[in-house]
C-alpha positions in Angstrom: 125.9 214.8 22.7 129.6 215.1 23.3 131.4 217.6 21.2 133.4 216.1 18.3 137.1 216.6 18.8 139.4 217.8 16.0 143.1 217.6 16.9 145.7 219.4 14.7 149.4 218.4 15.0 151.5 221.4 13.8 150.9 225.1 13.8 153.0 226.2 10.9 151.8 228.3 8.0 149.5 225.5 6.6 148.2 224.4 10.0 147.3 228.0 10.8 145.4 228.5 7.5 143.3 225.4 8.4 142.6 226.9 11.8 141.4 230.2 10.2 139.0 228.2 8.0 137.7 226.2 11.0 137.3 229.4 13.1 135.2 230.9 10.3 133.0 227.8 10.0 130.0 226.8 12.1 131.5 223.4 12.9 130.5 223.0 16.5 133.7 221.0 17.3 136.3 221.2 20.0 139.6 222.1 18.3 143.0 221.5 19.9 146.4 222.3 18.4 149.9 220.9 19.3 152.8 223.2 18.4 156.3 221.9 18.9 157.8 225.4 18.7 157.6 227.9 21.5 155.5 230.4 19.5 152.5 230.1 17.2 152.6 230.2 13.4 154.9 232.7 11.7 155.9 233.5 8.1 158.6 231.0 7.4 159.0 232.2 3.8 159.9 235.7 5.1 162.3 234.4 7.7 165.2 236.4 6.4 163.5 239.6 7.4 164.5 238.7 10.9 168.0 239.9 10.1 166.7 243.2 8.7 165.1 244.3 11.9 161.8 242.4 11.9 160.8 240.8 15.2 159.1 237.5 15.9 155.9 239.5 16.4 156.3 241.1 13.0 156.6 237.7 11.3 153.6 236.2 13.2 150.7 235.0 11.2 148.3 234.8 14.2 146.1 237.9 14.8 146.2 239.0 18.4 143.6 237.1 20.5 142.9 234.6 17.7 142.9 231.5 19.8 140.9 233.0 22.7 138.3 234.4 20.3 138.0 231.2 18.3 137.9 228.9 21.3 140.9 226.8 19.9 143.1 225.3 22.5 146.8 225.8 21.7 149.6 223.9 23.4 153.0 225.4 22.7 156.3 223.6 23.1 154.5 220.3 23.1 155.3 217.6 20.6 153.1 214.6 19.5 155.0 211.5 20.4 152.7 208.8 19.1 149.3 208.0 17.7 147.1 205.2 19.0 144.8 204.8 16.1 142.7 202.0 17.7 141.8 204.3 20.6 142.0 207.5 18.6 144.4 209.1 21.1 147.6 211.1 20.7 150.3 210.9 23.4 152.3 214.1 23.8 155.8 215.0 25.0 154.4 216.1 28.3 152.6 212.8 28.8 149.2 214.2 28.0 146.7 211.9 26.2 144.5 213.8 23.8 141.5 212.1 22.3 140.3 212.9 18.7 137.5 212.1 16.4 139.4 213.6 13.4 143.2 214.1 13.4 145.0 216.5 11.1 148.7 216.0 10.5 150.3 219.4 9.6 153.8 218.4 10.7 155.5 220.1 7.8 159.1 219.2 6.9 162.6 219.1 8.4 165.9 220.3 7.0 168.0 217.7 5.3 171.6 217.7 6.7 174.0 215.7 4.5 175.9 212.9 6.4 179.1 214.9 6.3 181.6 213.9 9.1 181.9 216.9 11.4 178.4 218.2 10.8 177.6 218.2 14.5 180.5 220.6 15.4 179.8 223.7 17.4 178.3 226.6 15.4 177.0 224.4 12.6 173.3 225.3 12.0 170.2 224.7 9.9 168.1 227.5 8.6 164.5 226.7 9.5 163.0 228.3 12.6 163.3 231.6 14.4 165.2 229.8 17.1 167.7 228.7 14.4 168.1 232.3 13.3 168.6 233.5 16.9 171.4 230.9 17.3 173.0 232.0 14.0 172.9 235.6 15.0 174.4 234.9 18.4 177.2 232.9 16.9 177.9 235.5 14.3 178.7 238.2 16.9 182.2 236.6 17.4 182.7 235.4 13.8 184.3 236.8 10.7 183.4 234.2 8.0 180.3 232.1 7.3 179.6 229.4 4.7 176.2 228.0 3.5 176.1 224.5 2.2 173.4 224.5 -0.4 172.9 226.9 -3.3 169.1 226.7 -3.7 166.6 229.4 -3.0 166.7 229.1 0.8 170.5 228.7 0.7 170.8 232.0 -1.1 168.5 233.6 1.5 170.7 232.2 4.2 173.8 233.6 2.5 172.2 237.1 2.3 171.4 236.8 6.0 175.1 236.1 6.8 176.1 239.1 4.6 173.6 241.2 6.6 175.3 240.0 9.8 178.6 241.4 8.5 180.3 238.1 7.7 182.5 237.3 4.7 180.2 234.7 3.1 180.6 231.6 0.9 178.1 229.4 -0.7 179.0 225.8 -1.5 176.8 224.0 -4.1 177.2 220.4 -5.3 175.5 221.1 -8.6 177.3 223.0 -11.4 175.2 226.1 -10.9 173.1 227.9 -8.3 169.4 227.1 -8.0 169.9 224.2 -10.4 166.3 223.1 -10.2 164.9 226.5 -11.1 167.3 227.9 -13.7 169.2 226.7 -16.8 172.9 227.3 -17.5 172.4 230.8 -18.9 170.2 231.8 -16.0 172.7 230.3 -13.6 175.5 232.5 -15.0 173.4 235.6 -14.6 172.4 234.6 -11.1 176.0 233.8 -10.0 177.1 237.3 -11.2 174.4 238.9 -9.2 175.1 236.9 -6.0 178.8 237.6 -6.3 178.1 241.3 -6.7 176.5 241.2 -3.2 179.9 240.1 -1.9 179.2 236.3 -1.7 181.9 233.9 -2.9 180.3 231.1 -4.9 181.8 227.5 -5.1 179.8 225.4 -7.5 180.4 221.7 -8.3 181.8 221.1 -4.9 181.1 218.0 -2.8 181.9 218.6 0.9 183.5 215.5 2.3 184.3 216.6 5.9 184.1 219.5 8.3 187.2 219.7 10.5 189.0 222.2 12.8 190.4 225.1 10.8 193.7 227.0 11.2 192.5 230.6 10.6 188.8 230.0 11.5 186.8 227.5 13.6 185.9 225.1 10.7 187.6 223.8 7.6 185.4 222.3 4.9 187.2 219.7 2.7 186.0 219.2 -0.8 186.2 216.0 -2.9 188.5 217.8 -5.4 191.1 218.5 -2.7 190.2 222.2 -2.3 188.9 223.6 1.0 187.4 226.7 2.6 187.5 227.9 6.2 184.6 229.5 8.1 183.5 230.3 11.7 179.9 229.6 11.1 178.4 226.8 8.9 174.7 226.8 7.8 173.2 223.8 6.1 170.5 224.5 3.5 170.5 221.4 1.4 166.8 220.9 1.0 163.9 219.6 3.1 162.2 216.2 3.8 158.6 215.6 4.8 158.1 215.2 8.5 156.3 211.8 8.3 157.9 209.9 11.2 154.8 210.1 13.4 152.6 208.7 10.6 155.2 206.0 9.8 155.2 204.8 13.4 151.4 204.7 13.4 151.3 202.5 10.3 149.8 205.1 8.0 150.6 204.7 4.3 153.7 206.6 3.0 155.1 207.1 -0.4 158.1 205.1 -1.6 160.4 208.1 -0.9 158.4 209.5 2.1 155.4 211.8 2.5 152.0 210.9 3.9 149.8 209.6 1.1 146.5 211.5 0.8 143.4 211.3 -1.5 141.6 214.2 -3.2 140.1 215.1 0.2 143.4 215.1 2.1 142.5 211.8 3.8 145.3 209.4 4.7 144.9 205.6 4.6 143.1 206.0 7.9 139.8 207.8 7.2 139.9 209.6 10.5 143.3 211.1 9.9 144.1 213.9 7.4 147.5 215.3 6.2 148.1 218.8 4.8 151.1 220.9 3.7 154.7 219.8 3.3 154.2 216.4 4.9 151.4 215.4 2.4 151.9 213.4 -0.7 149.2 213.8 -3.3 149.2 211.9 -6.6 152.9 211.0 -6.0 154.0 214.6 -5.4 155.0 216.7 -2.5 153.9 220.3 -3.1 154.4 222.1 0.3 151.7 224.6 -0.5 149.1 226.1 1.8 
């Protein structure tokens, strides 16, 4: 009989955990993985370590020789473009047609960039991948000041990264306190004092209305209250959204606010397609957990 085919779209932290489980199981299937990035899975949670001397190899979650030993076919820098559910085929960015018996969507999430005029100016970045960090590091070599838009957990990590790169650093947060989801007012005051003790200037309760050319630095961020701040490098860290566009285009059920709806077995509305990780919506919630 022909080997059953399992196709996994995405090789992030969650997708890699699945592959480890499959490699340890006696499944007898042919497993193929599409990875949009140029390198296999790495520790995205520990990404800030990249600015403290860690290399991409240090952050890697894939043991050396894993794919060869497990017989899993990995296609790097190759994106899934569309799913033909009737024929059970995925079309890739290289034009390849990959057949599947079971398809797993481990597409993760993407950074949300607020629709601020000027957000596409040179040296405006998101903080999501190793390639993003390399670009931020390169831009910082000729910069003096950086600003992070977003004062959540990842925004504060990004701010620490800019400090480590030797930049005068600002954090701009729309809410009245940092990490508004995680801490109350008292905790917010303690956190702000700590962040400021690291040399970061904090601007809470600020709505950025435009990013324009600055006079002393490359950018000027205008706020709704009439104030402004200038910077050479801008990093957006305003949250994430589930990467569900592929499922949407294929007619798979999504939640009212996005996310691929799954049941208790991670099955989508198509019984041959599963979703795991940050793209998956279970009982109305996005968890983003392995």
